[in-house]
Each structure stands twice: as C-alpha cells, then as structure tokens.
N, CA and C of each residue as an Amber inpcrd file, in Angstrom:
protein
   603
  25.7600000   5.4600000  21.1680000  25.6310000   3.9630000  21.6880000
  25.3790000   3.0790000  20.5680000  26.0080000   1.9590000  20.4800000
  25.5650000   1.0920000  19.4920000  24.9230000  -0.0650000  19.8470000
  23.7400000  -0.4270000  19.2440000  23.2440000  -1.8470000  19.9040000
  23.1220000  -2.6760000  18.6510000  23.6940000  -3.8510000  18.7930000
  23.6670000  -4.8020000  17.8730000  22.9750000  -6.0080000  18.0780000
  22.0880000  -6.3510000  16.8200000  21.3590000  -7.4230000  16.9530000
  21.8180000  -8.6110000  16.3520000  21.8520000  -9.9080000  17.0750000
  22.5970000 -10.9660000  16.5810000  21.7250000 -11.5700000  15.2130000
  22.4310000 -11.5340000  14.1440000  21.5610000 -12.1180000  12.8730000
  21.3160000 -13.6010000  13.0550000  20.2700000 -13.7500000  12.1590000
  20.0200000 -15.3630000  11.9000000  21.2480000 -15.7280000  10.7650000
  21.1600000 -17.0910000  10.4750000  22.1960000 -17.6070000   9.7320000
  21.7530000 -16.9740000   8.3970000  22.7060000 -16.2140000   7.5780000
  22.3490000 -15.7170000   6.3710000  21.5570000 -14.6190000   6.2770000
  21.6630000 -13.7250000   7.4840000  20.7680000 -12.4510000   7.5550000
  21.8650000 -11.5260000   7.6460000  21.6080000 -10.2550000   7.2860000
  22.2720000  -9.1430000   7.6150000  22.4780000  -8.8850000   8.8540000
  23.7040000  -8.3320000   9.3620000  23.8650000  -7.8380000  10.8760000
  23.3710000  -6.2340000  10.7990000  22.6860000  -6.2770000  12.0340000
  21.9790000  -5.0580000  12.2860000  22.2770000  -4.1390000  13.4250000
  22.5000000  -2.9220000  13.4920000  22.8290000  -2.1310000  14.3920000
  22.2170000  -1.0990000  14.5650000  21.9310000  -0.3980000  15.8550000
  21.0780000   0.8420000  16.2010000  22.2600000   1.7340000  16.6120000
  22.3000000   2.8260000  15.7890000  23.3380000   3.8180000  15.7300000
  22.5960000   5.3990000  16.0030000  23.3500000   6.3260000  16.4920000
  22.9400000   7.6620000  16.3520000  23.9030000   8.3270000  15.3970000
  23.5500000   8.7590000  14.1200000  24.4550000   9.5130000  13.3000000
  23.9290000  10.6960000  13.0300000  24.8330000  11.7170000  12.4480000
  24.6920000  13.0630000  12.1390000  23.9240000  12.9100000  10.6710000
  22.8420000  13.7350000  10.8240000  21.9050000  14.0380000   9.8610000
  22.6450000  14.5670000   8.5270000  23.7310000  15.2910000   8.6590000
  24.5090000  15.8450000   7.5290000  25.3290000  14.7770000   6.7840000
  25.4720000  13.6400000   7.5530000  26.2010000  12.5990000   6.9880000
  25.5390000  11.5870000   6.1990000  24.2760000  11.7020000   6.3630000
  23.2670000  10.6200000   5.6150000  22.7040000  11.2310000   4.1590000
  22.8420000  10.2520000   3.2360000  22.4170000  10.6200000   1.8950000
  21.3760000   9.7790000   1.5420000  20.7720000  10.5610000   0.5690000
  19.6350000   9.8100000  -0.1130000  20.0350000   8.7830000  -1.2420000
  19.1580000   7.7620000  -1.3490000  19.5300000   6.9310000  -2.5980000
  19.2310000   7.7000000  -3.8570000  20.1410000   7.7750000  -4.5610000
  19.8450000   8.5390000  -5.8980000  18.7220000   8.0400000  -6.7890000
  18.6250000   6.6240000  -6.6460000  17.4510000   5.8000000  -7.5890000
  16.4480000   5.5540000  -6.4440000  16.1290000   6.4660000  -5.5140000
  14.7030000   6.2470000  -4.6700000  13.3410000   6.2090000  -5.3680000
  12.7940000   5.2550000  -5.6330000  11.5870000   5.0000000  -6.6780000
  10.5260000   5.8400000  -5.9590000  10.5890000   6.2070000  -4.7060000
   9.3230000   6.7270000  -4.1540000   9.2930000   8.2670000  -4.1080000
   8.0720000   8.8390000  -4.1140000   8.1590000  10.2430000  -4.1750000
   7.3550000  10.7880000  -3.1810000   7.7340000  12.1680000  -2.5310000
   7.1370000  12.5340000  -1.1540000   6.7670000  13.9570000  -1.6090000
   5.4910000  14.3060000  -1.4790000   4.7920000  15.4610000  -1.4670000
   5.4920000  16.3010000  -0.4020000   5.3100000  17.7710000  -0.7550000
   5.4990000  18.8070000   0.3740000   4.5450000  18.4820000   1.5900000
   3.2310000  18.4520000   1.2280000   2.2290000  17.9420000   2.2270000
   2.7220000  17.0530000   3.1820000   3.2060000  15.7380000   2.4240000
   3.4280000  14.5060000   3.3320000   4.6740000  14.7850000   4.3570000
   5.5050000  15.6440000   3.6060000   6.7540000  16.0130000   4.5400000
   6.5300000  16.6690000   5.7630000   5.4210000  17.9220000   5.5100000
   5.0190000  18.8030000   6.5550000   4.3060000  17.9780000   7.6440000
   3.2830000  16.9910000   7.2830000   2.6170000  15.7680000   8.0760000
   3.5430000  15.2670000   8.8610000   4.8480000  14.7000000   8.3970000
   5.7360000  14.0630000   9.2090000   6.4550000  14.9540000  10.2110000
   6.8930000  16.1390000   9.6670000   7.4220000  17.2130000  10.8550000
   6.5570000  17.0760000  11.8560000   5.1960000  17.2990000  11.7980000
   4.2470000  17.6670000  12.7330000   3.9760000  16.5500000  13.4720000
   4.1760000  15.2400000  12.7970000   4.0480000  14.2730000  13.4200000
   5.4230000  13.9010000  14.4910000   6.5230000  14.0450000  14.0130000
   7.6270000  14.0990000  15.2030000   7.4350000  15.0770000  16.2380000
   6.9860000  16.3870000  15.7860000   6.9660000  17.1890000  16.9400000
   5.6340000  16.7870000  17.9400000   4.8330000  15.9890000  17.4390000
   3.6720000  15.5730000  18.2280000   4.3610000  14.6020000  19.0410000
   4.8970000  13.5800000  18.3490000   5.2930000  12.0830000  19.0010000
   6.6360000  11.7320000  19.5720000   7.4590000  12.6130000  18.7990000
   8.8940000  12.4550000  18.7730000   9.3490000  11.6810000  17.6440000
  10.5760000  11.2340000  17.4060000  10.9760000  10.6340000  16.2210000
  11.0130000   8.8420000  16.8070000   9.8230000   8.2430000  16.3100000
   9.5780000   6.9800000  16.7210000  10.1320000   5.8770000  15.8240000
  10.4300000   6.1010000  14.5950000  10.7230000   5.1820000  13.8150000
  12.0970000   5.5360000  13.0610000  13.4210000   4.7560000  13.7030000
  14.4590000   4.7570000  12.9390000  14.5120000   4.7200000  11.3650000
  15.5440000   5.5520000  10.9350000  16.0140000   5.2100000   9.5610000
  16.5680000   3.9890000   9.4230000  16.3370000   3.4240000   8.2340000
  17.1590000   2.1870000   7.8040000  18.2550000   2.6890000   6.8950000
  19.3970000   2.2880000   7.1310000  20.5910000   2.9740000   6.2120000
  21.5800000   1.8110000   6.0520000  22.5410000   1.9740000   4.9420000
  23.5290000   1.3910000   4.9560000  24.5230000   1.7320000   5.9050000
  25.5780000   0.8670000   5.9810000  26.8120000   1.0960000   6.7230000
  27.6040000   2.6920000   6.3860000  27.4510000   3.0510000   5.0830000
  28.1270000   4.2780000   4.5320000  27.1500000   5.5740000   4.8400000
  25.8110000   5.2610000   5.3010000  24.9990000   6.2750000   5.4240000
  23.8920000   6.5700000   4.4460000  24.0260000   5.8660000   3.4060000
  22.5420000   5.8250000   2.2840000  21.4100000   5.4830000   2.9860000
  20.6470000   6.2690000   2.9950000  19.1520000   5.6460000   3.1990000
  18.4730000   4.4650000   2.3860000  18.0700000   3.6720000   3.3120000
  17.3830000   2.3240000   2.5080000  15.8720000   2.5560000   2.7880000
  15.3190000   3.1800000   3.6750000  14.1830000   3.1060000   4.1400000
  14.0440000   4.5770000   4.9170000  13.3710000   5.8380000   4.4850000
  12.9570000   6.7470000   5.4030000  13.5330000   8.1010000   5.0120000
  13.3210000   8.1480000   3.2860000  13.8480000   9.3880000   2.8140000
  12.8820000  10.6890000   3.2970000  11.7190000  10.3210000   3.3890000
  10.7710000  11.5080000   3.7650000  11.0800000  11.8520000   5.1390000
  11.5300000  10.9490000   5.9610000  11.5240000  11.4600000   7.7970000
  12.9770000  12.1020000   7.8020000  13.8940000  11.6660000   6.8740000
  15.1710000  12.3970000   6.6700000  14.9200000  13.6210000   6.0270000
  14.2880000  14.0990000   5.1950000  13.9250000  15.5880000   4.8460000
  13.2930000  16.1670000   5.9340000  12.3540000  15.6330000   6.5620000
  11.3740000  16.0730000   7.6390000  12.6700000  16.7020000   8.9000000
  13.8270000  15.8380000   9.1930000  14.5160000  16.1320000  10.0210000
  15.6490000  17.2440000   9.7960000  15.7770000  17.3410000   8.5060000
  16.7010000  18.5590000   7.9290000  15.8290000  19.6150000   8.0040000
  14.6140000  19.7870000   7.7380000  13.6010000  21.0440000   7.9400000
  13.4920000  21.4440000   9.3780000  13.7510000  20.4270000  10.2800000
  13.4390000  20.7700000  11.7100000  14.8880000  21.1300000  12.2310000
  15.9350000  21.0790000  11.4380000  17.0750000  21.5340000  11.9930000
  17.6730000  20.3510000  12.8540000  17.3130000  19.1570000  12.7940000
  17.8930000  18.1100000  13.5700000  19.4820000  17.7370000  13.1720000
  20.0970000  17.6090000  14.2550000  21.6820000  17.3770000  14.0980000
  22.0410000  15.9010000  13.9980000  20.9940000  15.0250000  14.6770000
  21.3350000  13.7650000  14.5020000  20.2440000  12.8170000  14.3270000
  20.1530000  11.8060000  14.0410000  19.0520000  10.7260000  13.8530000
  19.1760000   9.3140000  14.5260000  18.4920000   8.6980000  14.9130000
  18.4780000   7.4680000  15.3670000  18.3980000   6.3660000  14.1110000
  19.4230000   5.7410000  13.7410000  19.3370000   4.8350000  12.7860000
  19.4910000   3.5200000  12.8840000  18.9560000   2.6740000  11.9770000
  19.0480000   0.9890000  11.8830000  20.0400000   0.7250000  10.6440000
  21.5490000   0.5760000  11.2570000  22.2620000   0.3120000  10.1680000
  22.3300000  -1.1650000   9.4840000  22.1440000  -1.5900000   8.5750000
  21.9630000  -2.8600000   7.7710000  23.3850000  -3.3300000   6.9270000
  24.1810000  -4.0680000   7.4500000  25.1770000  -4.4470000   6.8770000
  25.1430000  -5.8540000   6.4470000  26.1100000  -6.2730000   5.0140000
  26.0610000  -7.4520000   4.8480000  25.1870000  -7.9320000   3.7420000
  24.3920000  -7.0960000   3.0630000  23.6200000  -7.4430000   1.8320000
  24.4730000  -7.2050000   0.7330000  23.9680000  -7.7230000  -0.4580000
  24.4780000  -7.8330000  -1.6840000  23.8830000  -6.3950000  -1.9090000
  24.4150000  -5.7310000  -3.3410000  23.7200000  -4.5770000  -4.0660000
  22.1640000  -4.8440000  -4.2010000  22.0170000  -6.1830000  -5.0420000
  20.5330000  -6.5060000  -5.0530000  19.9220000  -6.4930000  -3.8180000
  20.3240000  -6.8160000  -3.0440000  19.7650000  -7.1740000  -1.3350000
  19.2540000  -6.0140000  -0.7940000  20.3320000  -4.8740000  -0.9750000
  19.9660000  -3.5370000  -0.7150000  18.7090000  -2.9490000  -1.4360000
  18.4640000  -3.0780000  -2.4700000  17.6820000  -2.5610000  -3.4940000
  16.3570000  -3.3380000  -3.2000000  16.4370000  -4.5520000  -2.8910000
  15.1700000  -5.4150000  -2.7020000  14.7540000  -4.9970000  -1.0450000
  15.3870000  -4.8430000  -0.2490000  15.1340000  -4.2970000   0.9080000
  14.4430000  -2.9340000   0.9660000  14.9880000  -2.0530000   0.0200000
  14.1170000  -0.6130000   0.0810000  12.9140000  -0.9900000  -0.5770000
  12.7610000  -1.9290000  -1.5600000  11.6170000  -2.0210000  -2.1220000
  10.4620000  -2.4880000  -1.2220000  10.7870000  -3.6070000  -0.2450000
  10.1940000  -4.2060000   0.5360000   9.6770000  -3.5030000   1.5150000
  10.4230000  -2.4850000   2.1260000  10.1830000  -1.3400000   3.1970000
   9.0700000  -0.4640000   2.8220000   9.0950000  -0.0990000   1.5530000
   8.0710000   0.6950000   0.9960000   6.8110000  -0.2860000   0.3090000
   6.8010000  -1.1240000  -0.2360000   5.5420000  -1.9810000  -0.6610000
   4.7900000  -2.8310000   0.0290000   5.5640000  -3.5220000   1.1790000
   4.9870000  -4.4840000   1.7110000   3.7260000  -3.9010000   2.6190000
   3.9970000  -2.5680000   3.3510000   2.7790000  -1.7960000   4.1930000
   1.6450000  -1.5410000   3.1620000   1.9310000  -1.2500000   1.6510000
   0.6710000  -0.9420000   1.1250000  -0.0830000  -2.1660000   0.6310000
   0.4480000  -3.3850000   1.0870000  -0.5520000  -4.5950000   1.0880000
  -1.5550000  -4.4350000   2.1860000  -1.6750000  -3.9190000   3.1780000
  -2.5700000  -3.8880000   4.2750000  -3.7030000  -3.1790000   3.8120000
  -4.8270000  -3.4210000   4.5260000  -6.0790000  -2.7590000   4.4360000
  -6.7330000  -2.4970000   5.7880000  -7.8900000  -1.2930000   5.6590000
  -8.3880000  -1.0050000   7.0230000  -9.6540000  -1.9260000   7.1690000
  -9.5980000  -2.0560000   8.6400000 -11.2650000  -2.7330000   9.0660000
 -12.1480000  -1.0080000   9.3110000 -12.7410000  -1.2580000   8.2910000
 -13.6010000  -0.0300000   8.4120000 -14.3480000   0.4300000   9.5190000
 -14.9310000  -0.6370000  10.2310000 -15.7470000  -0.1770000  11.4600000
 -14.6950000   0.2060000  12.6160000 -13.5990000  -0.4720000  12.7170000
 -12.9090000  -0.2570000  13.7710000 -12.0770000   0.9890000  13.5460000
 -11.5880000   1.5450000  12.4430000 -11.1730000   2.8300000  11.9500000
 -12.1880000   3.8200000  12.1670000 -13.1280000   3.6290000  11.8160000
 -14.2210000   4.7910000  12.1640000 -14.3300000   4.5640000  13.7830000
 -14.2300000   3.7860000  14.4700000 -14.6980000   4.0650000  16.0220000
 -13.0850000   5.1020000  16.4800000 -12.3190000   4.3260000  16.0820000
 -10.9520000   5.2150000  16.3650000 -10.8190000   6.3750000  16.2830000
 -11.1490000   6.5610000  14.8310000 -11.0440000   8.1860000  14.3750000
 -12.0950000   9.0170000  15.1040000 -13.3720000   8.6600000  15.4500000
 -14.2410000   9.3160000  15.9960000 -13.7460000   9.7310000  17.5400000
 -13.2660000   8.7930000  18.3270000 -12.4760000   8.9080000  19.3790000
 -11.5260000   9.8240000  19.5260000 -10.7780000   9.6120000  18.8880000
  -9.7330000  10.5360000  18.7140000 -10.0440000  11.9000000  18.4010000
 -10.8550000  12.2130000  17.5020000 -11.3430000  13.4500000  17.2060000
 -12.0650000  13.9490000  18.1610000 -12.7930000  13.1880000  19.2100000
 -13.5580000  13.6820000  20.1150000 -12.4880000  14.0740000  21.6460000
 -11.5720000  13.6650000  21.4220000 -10.4830000  14.1820000  22.3300000
  -9.6540000  15.3980000  21.8510000  -9.9980000  15.6340000  20.8780000
  -9.3210000  16.8970000  20.0550000  -8.1740000  16.7760000  19.3440000
  -7.5560000  15.5980000  19.0310000  -6.6260000  15.3920000  18.1220000
  -6.7200000  15.8810000  16.7830000  -5.9810000  16.4110000  16.0440000
  -5.9910000  16.7760000  14.8000000  -5.3340000  15.7280000  13.7570000
  -6.3780000  15.1120000  13.2370000  -5.9500000  13.9780000  12.3530000
  -5.4570000  14.4310000  10.8350000  -5.6920000  15.7940000  10.5670000
  -5.0570000  16.4560000   9.4880000  -3.9990000  16.6360000   9.3750000
  -3.1540000  16.5700000  10.4560000  -1.8320000  16.8160000  10.6840000
  -1.1890000  15.2680000  10.4580000  -1.8360000  14.3370000  10.7300000
  -1.2040000  12.8930000  10.3180000  -1.4570000  12.1700000   9.2180000
  -1.7430000  12.6840000   8.2210000  -2.0110000  12.3050000   6.9320000
  -3.6090000  12.0940000   6.5610000  -4.6390000  12.4440000   7.1420000
  -5.7760000  12.2780000   6.6030000  -6.3080000  13.4940000   6.1470000
  -7.1070000  13.5630000   5.0030000  -7.5380000  14.6870000   4.3880000
  -9.1220000  15.0000000   4.7500000  -9.6840000  15.9960000   4.5320000
 -10.8990000  16.4880000   5.2240000 -12.1090000  15.4930000   4.3460000
 -12.0360000  15.4580000   2.8830000 -13.0590000  14.4230000   2.4150000
 -12.8580000  12.7960000   2.5820000 -11.6530000  12.3380000   2.9000000
 -11.4480000  11.0670000   3.5210000 -12.0810000  11.0670000   5.0970000
 -11.7460000  11.9340000   5.8760000 -12.3140000  11.7020000   7.1700000
 -13.8400000  12.0480000   7.3510000 -14.3540000  12.5940000   6.3920000
 -15.7800000  12.7730000   6.4700000 -16.4950000  11.4290000   5.9570000
 -15.6800000  10.5250000   4.9490000 -16.0780000   9.3770000   4.3370000
 -15.8810000   8.1890000   5.4770000 -14.9180000   8.4460000   6.1960000
 -14.6460000   7.0910000   7.1560000 -15.5500000   7.3040000   8.3920000
 -16.1610000   8.7970000   8.7760000 -16.8970000   8.9210000   9.7940000
 -18.5690000   8.8740000   9.5540000 -18.7890000   8.9290000   8.3830000
 -20.1710000   8.6720000   7.7130000 -20.4450000   7.1830000   7.8760000
 -21.6430000   6.7440000   8.6690000 -22.2860000   5.4490000   9.0690000
 -22.5550000   4.9470000   7.3770000 -22.0510000   3.9960000   7.0390000
 -23.0640000   3.4040000   5.7190000 -24.1680000   2.8570000   5.9240000
 -24.9580000   3.0550000   4.5190000 -26.1980000   2.9590000   4.3170000
 -26.3480000   1.2220000   4.4340000 -27.5110000   0.9330000   5.3710000
 -27.6860000  -0.2150000   5.6540000 -28.1960000  -1.1370000   4.4160000
 -27.8040000  -2.2930000   4.0110000 -28.5470000  -2.7370000   2.6850000
 -29.6880000  -3.7950000   3.0780000 -30.6070000  -3.4560000   2.4910000
 -31.8090000  -4.3820000   2.7460000 -32.0430000  -5.5460000   1.8280000
 -31.9110000  -6.7320000   2.2300000 -31.7360000  -7.8960000   1.6930000
 -33.4270000  -8.5790000   1.7230000 -34.0270000  -8.8220000   0.4810000
 -35.2150000  -9.3970000   0.3890000 -35.2090000 -10.8320000  -0.0100000
 -36.1050000 -11.8020000   0.3830000 -36.0190000 -13.1170000  -0.0060000
 -37.2290000 -13.1990000  -0.8740000 -37.0720000 -13.8560000  -2.2890000
 -38.0100000 -13.8740000  -3.0900000 -37.9820000 -15.5280000  -3.5740000
 -39.3410000 -15.9270000  -3.8690000 -39.2450000 -17.0800000  -4.2140000
 -38.9160000 -17.7100000  -5.6210000 -38.2340000 -18.6940000  -5.8390000
 -37.7790000 -18.8090000  -7.3170000 -38.1930000 -20.2500000  -7.5800000
 -38.3770000 -20.3140000  -8.8990000 -38.6370000 -21.9700000  -9.2530000
 -37.7940000 -22.4610000 -10.2580000 -37.6990000 -23.5920000 -10.7340000
 -36.5800000 -23.9520000 -11.6990000 -36.4890000 -23.1630000 -12.8810000
 -35.1530000 -23.1210000 -13.2980000 -34.7300000 -22.1640000 -14.6200000
 -34.4110000 -23.0670000 -15.5190000 -34.9190000 -22.8360000 -16.5020000
 -34.7000000 -23.9350000 -17.6460000 -34.1270000 -23.1020000 -18.9770000
 -34.2260000 -21.8870000 -18.7710000 -34.0840000 -21.1070000 -19.8370000
 -32.4780000 -21.0550000 -20.1550000 -32.2350000 -20.6090000 -21.4980000
 -30.8100000 -20.6360000 -21.8920000 -29.9120000 -19.3530000 -21.8100000
 -28.8590000 -19.1560000 -21.1380000 -28.4100000 -17.8700000 -21.1300000
 -27.3910000 -17.3110000 -22.0850000 -27.4420000 -16.3160000 -22.9620000
 -26.8360000 -15.8260000 -24.1980000 -25.6950000 -15.1290000 -23.6780000
 -24.4880000 -14.9050000 -24.2560000 -23.4870000 -13.9460000 -23.9460000
 -23.4310000 -13.1680000 -25.4560000 -23.6640000 -12.2280000 -25.5230000
 -23.2690000 -11.2010000 -26.8380000 -21.8120000 -10.7690000 -27.0700000
 -20.9020000 -11.0490000 -28.1990000 -19.7750000 -10.4760000 -28.1160000
 -19.6570000  -9.7730000 -29.2520000 -19.1940000  -8.5910000 -29.0290000
 -19.3520000  -7.5430000 -30.1910000 -17.7400000  -7.0000000 -30.3590000
 -17.6340000  -6.4960000 -31.4290000 -15.9530000  -6.0030000 -31.6930000
 -15.5640000  -6.2810000 -33.1330000 -14.2550000  -6.2800000 -33.6110000
 -13.9450000  -6.7020000 -34.8160000 -14.1430000  -7.9600000 -34.7810000
 -14.3800000  -8.5530000 -36.1370000 -14.8810000  -9.8910000 -36.1070000
 -13.6500000 -11.1150000 -35.9850000 -12.1250000 -10.6410000 -36.1800000
 -11.2100000 -11.2770000 -35.7260000 -11.0870000 -11.6870000 -34.4360000
 -11.2800000 -10.3250000 -33.5700000 -11.3670000 -10.3300000 -32.2210000
 -12.1030000 -11.1040000 -31.7840000 -13.7210000 -11.1660000 -32.1330000
 -14.6760000 -12.0410000 -31.8210000 -14.3120000 -13.4420000 -31.8430000
 -13.7040000 -13.8350000 -32.9140000 -13.1550000 -15.2060000 -32.8680000
 -12.4030000 -15.7190000 -31.8330000 -11.3470000 -14.8440000 -31.6560000
 -10.4540000 -15.0180000 -30.5270000 -10.9800000 -15.2470000 -29.1990000
 -12.1520000 -14.4440000 -29.0030000 -12.6600000 -14.0970000 -27.6570000
 -13.6190000 -15.2840000 -27.6720000 -14.2910000 -16.1100000 -28.7510000
 -14.9660000 -17.0680000 -28.4620000 -14.2180000 -18.4560000 -28.1790000
 -13.0530000 -18.6930000 -28.8530000 -12.1200000 -19.6830000 -28.6390000
 -11.6940000 -19.7730000 -27.1940000 -11.4640000 -18.4080000 -26.5740000
 -11.0160000 -18.3580000 -24.8200000 -12.2820000 -18.5870000 -24.2020000
 -13.3680000 -18.2850000 -24.4870000 -14.6990000 -18.5420000 -23.7210000
 -14.8370000 -20.0160000 -23.8550000 -14.4450000 -20.7080000 -25.0830000
 -15.0010000 -21.9940000 -25.1410000 -14.0200000 -23.1280000 -24.3240000
 -12.6480000 -22.3920000 -24.2000000 -11.6380000 -23.2250000 -23.2590000
 -12.0820000 -22.9080000 -21.7980000 -12.4600000 -21.8580000 -21.4430000
 -12.9720000 -21.5300000 -19.9500000 -14.1570000 -22.1400000 -19.6820000
 -15.1300000 -22.8570000 -20.5100000 -16.3010000 -23.2620000 -20.1200000
 -16.1420000 -24.7920000 -19.8850000 -14.7870000 -25.3170000 -20.5550000
 -15.1180000 -26.7410000 -20.6940000 -14.9390000 -27.5090000 -19.2970000
 -14.6500000 -27.0860000 -18.1000000 -14.7610000 -27.5810000 -16.7450000
 -16.0880000 -27.5720000 -16.3750000 -17.1330000 -26.8530000 -17.0320000
 -18.5240000 -26.8080000 -16.7410000 -19.3990000 -27.5360000 -17.5120000
 -19.9030000 -28.8680000 -16.9650000 -20.9510000 -29.8410000 -17.5350000
 -21.8360000 -29.3300000 -17.9870000 -22.4600000 -29.4200000 -19.4230000
 -23.6910000 -29.0910000 -19.9200000 -23.6110000 -27.4760000 -20.4220000
 -22.2540000 -26.9790000 -20.2610000 -22.1660000 -25.4970000 -20.9790000
 -21.5270000 -25.6920000 -22.3060000 -22.1340000 -25.1650000 -23.2350000
 -21.4330000 -25.2120000 -24.6250000 -21.4640000 -23.6850000 -25.0610000
 -20.4560000 -23.4260000 -26.0230000 -20.2550000 -22.5990000 -26.6550000
 -20.6100000 -22.3220000 -28.2360000 -21.4250000 -21.8120000 -28.6470000
 -21.9430000 -22.0440000 -29.9970000 -21.4300000 -20.8230000 -30.7700000
 -21.3650000 -21.0010000 -32.1570000 -20.6020000 -19.6010000 -33.0030000
 -21.8670000 -19.7930000 -33.9060000 -22.2120000 -18.2590000 -34.4430000
 -23.2030000 -18.2550000 -35.5680000 -23.3470000 -16.9290000 -35.6660000
 -24.2220000 -16.4640000 -36.3580000 -24.5580000 -15.3810000 -36.8090000
 -26.1280000 -15.0310000 -36.6260000 -26.4410000 -13.8000000 -36.2460000
 -27.8060000 -13.3060000 -36.3390000 -28.0560000 -12.1540000 -36.9370000
 -29.2950000 -11.7850000 -37.2500000 -29.5510000 -10.5810000 -38.1810000
 -29.8120000  -9.3850000 -37.2530000 -29.1210000  -8.3730000 -37.2670000
 -29.3310000  -7.1060000 -36.1810000 -30.0180000  -6.2480000 -37.1560000
 -30.4200000  -6.3610000 -38.4610000 -31.1530000  -5.3270000 -39.1560000
 -32.6390000  -5.6400000 -39.3350000
C-alpha cells in the first residue's frame, strides 16, 4: 500500500511504501560509519520495539537516511522494509537531506536531571539500557548524583589595582597577539593595552 503526503510548494513528493530489502542499496558516499556494536544494538531495539522508524530512500531505492537500520534488517533476515520515498530533489538536494538527517539530531542535548530520573525508572522496571546504546560507564555517570556546589558570599571593597596579561611566545607572534588584543579592547572604556619589555633575569 502506498500513502502519499501532499507536498508544499517547492517541496519534494513523499510517499510511504513497503520495499524489498534486497532491492535497497546503500549510498556509496555515505559519510556516516556504523560500528558492529551499534548495528547489534539496532537489531535488539527492532526485536524489542519493532521497526518504528522508516528508511528514507530515493525512488530508485538508494538509502538517504537509515544505512545502519538497513544493515540490521539484512542481518535479521527481513525481506521487506517500510520506506519513506523522497522524490523530486536535485542531486545536491538529496545529498543535503542525507547530511541533515544525520547532522541535525546531533545538535540536541540532554536535560541531565530528567535523563537521570528516566534512566533510573527504566532500570528499576528491568529494562536493559545496554542494548539500546548506553554503555556501563555512561550509565554510571548518568545515575550518579552530582556533588552540590557550595556558594560562599564574601565581602569585597573597591578594586583599584591594575590587571596585567602576560603574553609569551615568539616575538613576532607576541606583536600580532598584542595588536589583536588592542583591537578587542577598544569597546571597553578605560582599558588600554601597553607594549614594553620587562626583565625576567
């Protein structure tokens, strides 16, 4: 069964199809590398939860996103795979989409407190997080409560001392560094950059 999503103006045409695994091909210039451990984890995740994320492919069956999932399906002996077929992009567009599918998720981060709560809850229910991508050292770090920082308030008075920066290295590089520092300090009133020599012997 083919389900088609109506594209917005200028967007590619997208359809959901079931394709034969044997007819799907890897992108020969796929820049991502997948370890044996990761593929094994994907196999276990599919066995545990099912195949929940479709492969993104070109109309001719070349993978755009999902190379590791395709390899996992092959190792499991699956004959078909649910695919999201992307049509109508230029060659550069397909390459950009492949990069986006891999790169954009890397720009997220964890909320450490929420992650710790969920990991502990899932472990308490008997789930094996080692099989879905977490390592033993990582789990230990996640589930260990961070040390509380102690903040102490101290009294301070006016500060009239001058602050000095020492620049060390080859003389030519020191001069370039001083020029760059002088430019960087221009927005700050009352801050000057002076050049000179001091005796170090």
